[in-house]
N, C-alpha and C positions, 0 to 999 in steps of 0.2 A: 328435628334434631336427631331422631332415631329412624333408621331405615331397615326394613327386613332384609335378611340375607337370602338371596335367591328370589324366587317369584313371590310377589305380594298376593297373588291369586292362588286359591286352593284348587289345584288341578289333579292331585293324587287322592287316593282313598286308602286308608289303613283301617284295621278292624281291632277294636278292643272288646274282649269278651263277646264277640259276635256282632257288635254294633259298628256300623260304618261311620268313620270320622273323616271329614275332609282335611287334607294336609297340603302344605306348601313345599315345593321342591326346595331343598337346602336347609330346612328347619330340623331341629332335633325333635325326637319323640316327646320329650318333656314339654317343649314349647307348644307343640301341636295339641297335646292333651290338656295342658293348662288353658290354652285358648278355647278349647271345646268345653271347658267347665267341669272336667273330671274331678271328683272330690277326693280320690286317693288312688295311689298306684300300687300300694302293698299294705299288708298288715304285719306287725312285728311278731316273731315266733313266740315270745314269752307272754306278752299281755294282750296281743291282738289289736293294739293301737293302730289307727290308720295313719299312713304317712304320705306326704307329698314331697316333691323336690324342695330342697332347702338352699343349697349353695349354687347349683346349676353349673358347677365346674368340676365335678367328679370327686370331691373330697368327702362328702358326708354319707353317701350310699343310701339316702332316703328315697331315691327315685328308682329303686330296684323293681324290675318288672320282667315278666316272661316274654321273650321275643322269639317268635317262630319256634316255640317248643323248648327253648333254652332259658332256664330261670336265672335269677340274680344278675341280670344285665342292667347296666346303668343307662336309663332313658335319656339323661342329660348329655351323654357323650355319643349317642347313636342317632344318626340321621334317618328320617323317614324314607321308606322305599315303598313304592306302590304295591298294594296287596298284602303288606306284612300283617301277620297275625300276632296280636298282643293279648296277654292275659294278666289280669290283676293277680299279683303274687300274694297268696294268703299264707303267712308263716314262712318257713324255710322253702327253698327251691326244691321242686321235685327232681329226683335223679332217676331217670328210667333205668330199670334193671338192677338197681341197688336195693338190696333187702338186708338191712341190719337188724338183728334181733333186739327188741326193746326200744327201737328208735322208729317213731312214726313220722315218715317224711311225706305221707299222703300220696 
């Protein structure tokens, strides 16, 4: 009934927090990481609660992740690319070069 978009074989490699993860051409980052058994993509800025993708269509923003050094990217709307570097986003996105007094962006 369901068929994968693109290749059914994992021929690409992406990296989450330094860990190599096999990926399929044409799939989204969310689909790839969920298939790999990843337990969370981000933590919330206020409570630190772990979050996973919920809607898978870009409405809920629970799938935010750092992609190639850019935070707060939606993994459900981004396709995998070989060699991409992902990082679990803990709290708010880091903004390189931004230093606001009294605001800890890590």
